[in-house]
N, CA, C and O of each residue as an XYZ file, in Angstrom:
480
protein
N      91.639     30.835    -13.936
C      90.463     30.344    -13.264
C      90.893     29.661    -11.975
O      91.899     28.953    -11.959
N      90.155     29.858    -10.906
C      90.553     29.304     -9.616
C      90.144     27.834     -9.523
O      89.206     27.388    -10.184
N      90.871     27.096     -8.686
C      90.641     25.658     -8.536
C      89.458     25.375     -7.625
O      88.889     24.286     -7.690
N      89.075     26.315     -6.785
C      87.948     26.090     -5.868
C      86.640     26.521     -6.522
O      86.601     27.447     -7.332
N      85.579     25.826     -6.148
C      84.259     26.158     -6.674
C      83.564     27.122     -5.729
O      83.773     27.085     -4.516
N      82.759     27.959     -6.282
C      81.973     28.856     -5.448
C      80.785     28.094     -4.875
O      80.444     27.012     -5.351
N      80.162     28.663     -3.857
C      79.016     27.990     -3.234
C      77.837     27.885     -4.191
O      77.046     26.948     -4.084
N      77.701     28.807     -5.107
C      76.613     28.740     -6.086
C      76.795     27.550     -7.015
O      75.824     26.872     -7.349
N      78.030     27.289     -7.438
C      78.284     26.153     -8.317
C      78.026     24.836     -7.592
O      77.490     23.900     -8.185
N      78.399     24.754     -6.325
C      78.183     23.534     -5.551
C      76.684     23.297     -5.357
O      76.214     22.169     -5.503
N      75.935     24.342     -5.033
C      74.491     24.200     -4.839
C      73.799     23.791     -6.131
O      72.856     23.000     -6.093
N      74.239     24.306     -7.268
C      73.632     23.947     -8.551
C      73.875     22.479     -8.876
O      72.978     21.808     -9.386
N      75.072     21.966     -8.590
C      75.344     20.558     -8.881
C      74.560     19.646     -7.953
O      74.163     18.556     -8.364
N      74.324     20.060     -6.710
C      73.534     19.248     -5.788
C      72.073     19.195     -6.212
O      71.426     18.161     -6.051
N      71.541     20.288     -6.750
C      70.151     20.318     -7.184
C      69.945     19.488     -8.435
O      68.860     18.941     -8.635
N      70.962     19.379     -9.287
C      70.823     18.623    -10.520
C      70.910     17.121    -10.275
O      70.359     16.341    -11.052
N      71.579     16.711     -9.230
C      71.717     15.285     -8.942
C      70.357     14.714     -8.548
O      69.663     15.301     -7.718
N      69.963     13.573     -9.135
C      68.672     12.988     -8.781
C      68.715     12.431     -7.358
O      69.703     11.828     -6.937
N      67.636     12.645     -6.642
C      67.548     12.154     -5.281
C      67.041     10.721     -5.340
O      65.890     10.477     -5.701
N      67.902      9.778     -4.984
C      67.487      8.385     -4.984
C      67.674      7.847     -3.571
O      68.777      7.851     -3.024
N      66.598      7.397     -3.012
C      66.624      6.877     -1.647
C      66.410      5.375     -1.680
O      65.745      4.837     -2.566
N      66.991      4.714     -0.691
C      66.730      3.293     -0.507
C      65.782      3.147      0.663
O      65.948      3.788      1.700
N      64.803      2.309      0.488
C      63.823      2.064      1.543
C      63.841      0.581      1.857
O      63.773     -0.253      0.954
N      63.934      0.255      3.130
C      63.865     -1.138      3.566
C      62.520     -1.357      4.232
O      62.172     -0.661      5.186
N      61.767     -2.322      3.731
C      60.428     -2.622      4.240
C      60.471     -3.989      4.913
O      60.825     -4.989      4.287
N      60.105     -4.023      6.199
C      60.010     -5.286      6.932
C      58.538     -5.571      7.176
O      57.806     -4.724      7.687
N      58.116     -6.766      6.807
C      56.712     -7.147      6.933
C      56.628     -8.336      7.881
O      57.391     -9.294      7.758
N      55.689     -8.266      8.832
C      55.471     -9.346      9.791
C      53.990     -9.679      9.839
O      53.144     -8.785      9.834
N      53.674    -10.988      9.888
C      52.277    -11.416      9.996
C      52.225    -12.816     10.576
O      53.206    -13.559     10.539
N      51.056    -13.166     11.117
C      50.861    -14.505     11.671
C      50.487    -15.511     10.592
O      50.740    -16.705     10.752
N      49.899    -15.059      9.516
C      49.431    -15.950      8.453
C      50.325    -15.792      7.228
O      50.582    -14.673      6.783
N      50.802    -16.918      6.678
C      51.719    -16.837      5.534
C      51.012    -16.433      4.250
O      51.649    -15.847      3.375
N      49.730    -16.719      4.099
C      49.010    -16.322      2.887
C      48.817    -14.808      2.833
O      48.949    -14.196      1.773
N      48.507    -14.216      3.970
C      48.304    -12.763      4.023
C      49.611    -12.030      3.758
O      49.619    -11.005      3.076
N      50.713    -12.543      4.288
C      51.997    -11.870      4.093
C      52.434    -11.958      2.639
O      53.063    -11.030      2.130
N      52.112    -13.055      1.961
C      52.453    -13.175      0.540
C      51.620    -12.214     -0.313
O      52.139    -11.618     -1.257
N      50.336    -12.060      0.014
C      49.490    -11.095     -0.695
C      50.003     -9.672     -0.508
O      50.030     -8.882     -1.451
N      50.409     -9.354      0.718
C      50.896     -8.013      1.023
C      52.179     -7.705      0.270
O      52.325     -6.614     -0.281
N      53.107     -8.649      0.238
C      54.360     -8.424     -0.499
C      54.087     -8.242     -1.983
O      54.735     -7.426     -2.638
N      53.136     -8.994     -2.516
C      52.787     -8.856     -3.929
C      52.216     -7.466     -4.215
O      52.560     -6.854     -5.225
N      51.351     -6.968     -3.338
C      50.763     -5.632     -3.504
C      51.846     -4.563     -3.451
O      51.847     -3.643     -4.269
N      52.763     -4.672     -2.499
C      53.832     -3.678     -2.349
C      54.749     -3.685     -3.566
O      55.109     -2.621     -4.069
N      55.128     -4.850     -4.041
C      56.035     -4.939     -5.193
C      55.370     -4.378     -6.445
O      56.016     -3.667     -7.214
N      54.084     -4.684     -6.666
C      53.379     -4.149     -7.830
C      53.293     -2.624     -7.774
O      53.443     -1.951     -8.794
N      53.052     -2.088     -6.588
C      52.972     -0.638     -6.429
C      54.303      0.030     -6.714
O      54.348      1.066     -7.378
N      55.379     -0.543     -6.224
C      56.712      0.040     -6.409
C      57.133     -0.027     -7.872
O      57.680      0.940     -8.402
N      56.888     -1.140     -8.521
C      57.256     -1.282     -9.936
C      56.439     -0.320    -10.798
O      56.956      0.241    -11.765
N      55.166     -0.130    -10.450
C      54.303      0.783    -11.199
C      54.805      2.230    -11.125
O      54.638      2.990    -12.079
N      55.419      2.617     -9.997
C      55.909      3.981     -9.844
C      57.290      4.188    -10.451
O      57.765      5.322    -10.507
N      57.947      3.128    -10.905
C      59.213      3.278    -11.606
C      60.450      2.976    -10.795
O      61.554      3.196    -11.293
N      60.335      2.490     -9.591
C      61.499      2.133     -8.784
C      61.786      0.644     -8.952
O      60.927     -0.118     -9.394
N      62.995      0.242     -8.596
C      63.345     -1.174     -8.692
C      63.292     -1.819     -7.311
O      63.458     -1.150     -6.291
N      63.058     -3.126     -7.298
C      62.827     -3.858     -6.059
C      63.826     -5.002     -5.942
O      64.149     -5.666     -6.927
N      64.310     -5.221     -4.719
C      65.121     -6.390     -4.406
C      64.350     -7.181     -3.364
O      64.094     -6.691     -2.264
N      63.984     -8.394     -3.711
C      63.247     -9.220     -2.744
C      61.939     -9.695     -3.325
O      61.723     -9.542     -4.528
N      61.092    -10.240     -2.560
C      61.060    -10.375     -1.113
C      61.994    -11.483     -0.620
O      62.089    -12.551     -1.223
N      62.667    -11.206      0.473
C      63.562    -12.165      1.097
C      62.842    -12.739      2.312
O      62.498    -11.997      3.232
N      62.607    -14.063      2.326
C      61.957    -14.640      3.511
C      62.953    -14.747      4.660
O      64.023    -15.339      4.518
N      62.587    -14.169      5.792
C      63.413    -14.250      6.995
C      62.945    -15.424      7.836
O      61.830    -15.907      7.639
N      63.764    -15.898      8.768
C      63.358    -17.048      9.591
C      62.062    -16.780     10.361
O      61.829    -15.677     10.856
N      61.240    -17.802     10.445
C      59.958    -17.697     11.130
C      60.171    -17.834     12.634
O      60.823    -18.771     13.095
N      59.618    -16.894     13.391
C      59.677    -16.971     14.855
C      58.626    -17.957     15.324
O      57.466    -17.876     14.919
N      59.028    -18.885     16.174
C      58.072    -19.846     16.734
C      58.065    -19.692     18.245
O      59.081    -19.905     18.906
N      56.921    -19.323     18.782
C      56.769    -19.212     20.231
C      55.873    -20.350     20.687
O      54.747    -20.490     20.209
N      56.372    -21.170     21.618
C      55.614    -22.320     22.094
C      55.184    -22.084     23.534
O      55.959    -21.629     24.375
N      53.915    -22.413     23.789
C      53.348    -22.254     25.123
C      52.796    -23.598     25.578
O      52.121    -24.291     24.817
N      53.088    -23.965     26.835
C      52.569    -25.191     27.433
C      51.648    -24.803     28.580
O      52.022    -24.018     29.452
N      50.440    -25.361     28.571
C      49.418    -25.015     29.562
C      48.900    -26.308     30.184
O      48.667    -27.294     29.484
N      48.722    -26.293     31.496
C      48.150    -27.460     32.174
C      46.664    -27.568     31.834
O      45.948    -26.567     31.828
N      46.204    -28.798     31.549
C      44.785    -29.003     31.257
C      43.945    -28.889     32.530
O      42.859    -28.309     32.530
N      44.463    -29.444     33.583
C      43.747    -29.426     34.849
C      44.438    -28.446     35.792
O      45.656    -28.276     35.750
N      43.648    -27.812     36.632
C      44.241    -26.823     37.532
C      44.731    -27.440     38.835
O      45.557    -26.840     39.523
N      44.239    -28.629     39.190
C      44.549    -29.154     40.511
C      45.214    -30.533     40.453
O      46.221    -30.768     41.121
N      44.659    -31.422     39.669
C      45.163    -32.796     39.605
C      45.684    -33.055     38.185
O      45.425    -32.280     37.264
N      46.410    -34.140     38.032
C      46.923    -34.596     36.733
C      47.854    -33.552     36.103
O      47.506    -32.894     35.123
N      49.011    -33.426     36.681
C      49.984    -32.460     36.178
C      50.594    -32.912     34.852
O      51.217    -32.111     34.155
N      50.422    -34.183     34.497
C      50.996    -34.690     33.248
C      50.146    -34.325     32.032
O      50.645    -34.339     30.907
N      48.886    -34.003     32.241
C      48.002    -33.654     31.129
C      48.201    -32.180     30.780
O      47.863    -31.291     31.561
N      48.765    -31.936     29.571
C      49.079    -30.568     29.170
C      48.694    -30.333     27.719
O      48.666    -31.259     26.908
N      48.403    -29.100     27.415
C      48.176    -28.670     26.028
C      49.359    -27.829     25.599
O      49.905    -27.056     26.385
N      49.751    -27.986     24.348
C      50.835    -27.175     23.814
C      50.319    -26.365     22.634
O      49.644    -26.890     21.748
N      50.644    -25.086     22.637
C      50.229    -24.177     21.575
C      51.466    -23.537     20.957
O      52.483    -23.343     21.622
N      51.357    -23.218     19.689
C      52.483    -22.609     18.985
C      51.982    -21.398     18.212
O      50.932    -21.448     17.571
N      52.745    -20.304     18.279
C      52.413    -19.105     17.532
C      53.581    -18.808     16.596
O      54.721    -18.668     17.040
N      53.293    -18.713     15.311
C      54.334    -18.457     14.318
C      54.217    -17.043     13.771
O      53.124    -16.577     13.451
N      55.361    -16.365     13.668
C      55.413    -15.025     13.097
C      56.270    -15.100     11.839
O      57.481    -15.310     11.913
N      55.630    -14.927     10.684
C      56.324    -14.967      9.400
C      56.849    -13.575      9.071
O      56.189    -12.573      9.348
N      58.053    -13.519      8.471
C      58.674    -12.228      8.173
C      59.201    -12.210      6.744
O      59.674    -13.223      6.228
N      59.113    -11.045      6.119
C      59.659    -10.815      4.774
C      60.407     -9.491      4.769
O      60.097     -8.586      5.544
N      61.395     -9.387      3.886
C      62.203     -8.181      3.759
C      62.221     -7.767      2.295
O      62.508     -8.578      1.415
N      61.912     -6.494      2.039
C      61.920     -5.949      0.680
C      62.776     -4.695      0.688
O      62.583     -3.816      1.527
N      63.729     -4.604     -0.247
C      64.522     -3.396     -0.423
C      64.064     -2.693     -1.686
O      63.981     -3.303     -2.752
N      63.764     -1.399     -1.562
C      63.352     -0.589     -2.702
C      64.520      0.316     -3.050
O      64.928      1.162     -2.255
N      65.054      0.125     -4.255
C      66.226      0.874     -4.693
C      65.760      1.989     -5.624
O      64.825      1.807     -6.403
N      66.399      3.114     -5.539
C      66.108      4.302     -6.359
C      64.635      4.721     -6.259
O      63.938      4.875     -7.261
N      64.205      4.893     -5.037
C      62.823      5.324     -4.798
C      62.706      6.823     -5.038
O      63.574      7.593     -4.627
N      61.643      7.229     -5.697
C      61.381      8.642     -5.940
C      60.225      9.093     -5.056
O      59.598      8.257     -4.404
N      59.928     10.370     -5.015
C      58.822     10.844     -4.162
C      57.471     10.215     -4.513
O      56.624     10.031     -3.640
N      57.277      9.893     -5.769
C      56.028      9.250     -6.191
C      55.890      7.867     -5.531
O      54.793      7.471     -5.138
N      56.996      7.147     -5.416
C      56.990      5.834     -4.776
C      56.655      5.949     -3.296
O      55.870      5.161     -2.770
N      57.248      6.925     -2.630
C      57.015      7.112     -1.203
C      55.554      7.477     -0.940
O      54.958      6.985      0.018
N      54.970      8.336     -1.784
C      53.554      8.687     -1.643
C      52.661      7.471     -1.853
O      51.697      7.266     -1.116
N      52.986      6.661     -2.868
C      52.171      5.478     -3.152
C      52.232      4.478     -2.006
O      51.225      3.852     -1.679
N      53.408      4.320     -1.389
C      53.532      3.382     -0.272
C      52.806      3.879      0.976
O      52.249      3.082      1.730
N      52.811      5.177      1.191
C      52.143      5.704      2.386
C      50.621      5.655      2.257
O      49.925      5.610      3.271
N      50.093      5.663      1.041
C      48.645      5.643      0.825
C      48.101      4.248      0.548
O      46.948      4.108      0.140
N      48.903      3.226      0.761
C      48.495      1.859      0.454
C      47.541      1.329      1.516
O      47.763      1.540      2.708
N      46.487      0.646      1.097
C      45.602     -0.022      2.056
C      45.929     -1.512      2.026
O      45.848     -2.159      0.982
N      46.295     -2.036      3.178
C      46.752     -3.421      3.280
C      45.824     -4.219      4.171
O      45.083     -3.640      4.964
N      45.850     -5.552      4.055
C      44.965     -6.379      4.877
C      45.278     -6.263      6.372
O      46.388     -5.902      6.764
N      44.286     -6.571      7.184
C      44.465     -6.522      8.639
C      45.360     -7.678      9.073
O      45.380     -8.737      8.446
N      46.091     -7.455     10.145
C      46.960     -8.499     10.675
C      48.374     -8.456     10.135
O      49.149     -9.388     10.353
N      48.722     -7.388      9.435
C      50.057     -7.254      8.854
C      50.730     -6.040      9.485
O      50.154     -4.953      9.532
N      51.961     -6.238      9.971
C      52.739     -5.158     10.558
C      53.841     -4.785      9.584
O      54.606     -5.645      9.149
N      53.925     -3.500      9.237
C      54.911     -3.040      8.261
C      55.787     -1.978      8.904
O      55.300     -1.060      9.564
N      57.087     -2.124      8.696
C      58.058     -1.159      9.210
C      58.909     -0.699      8.028
O      59.514     -1.518      7.336
N      58.953      0.625      7.799
C      59.719      1.179      6.687
C      60.837      2.043      7.226
O      60.633      2.850      8.133
N      62.043      1.868      6.652
C      63.203      2.668      7.044
C      63.870      3.219      5.800
O      63.987      2.532      4.785
N      64.305      4.466      5.888
C      65.079      5.074      4.818
C      66.549      4.770      5.085
O      67.050      4.993      6.187
N      67.226      4.266      4.076
C      68.662      3.949      4.220
C      69.511      4.939      3.471
O      70.737      4.832      3.479
């Protein structure tokens, strides 16, 4: 028997191996309550389809501060300060199957949430 495998044997072993993909989900929102609801919905959906989840991992909150003059002409010392916070979460989905990917693509989520999905 020869030591090398034929192409048919290699193709058969590749087809038998289960396809397991890792998906990294990054979630961004201005409101921390909405982002927590969204992560809960995503995790419940993934667990229901049979994949395992790592996270949610809270990432550092981006804080953007803006200073605006109250008066346009006089009193330069009178100013208003505004702050905009962007909350972020990271979820890793391990051993995702096609059913999981379909469920995530058909998910309806609250407004004001930005989701970015990457296959790893």
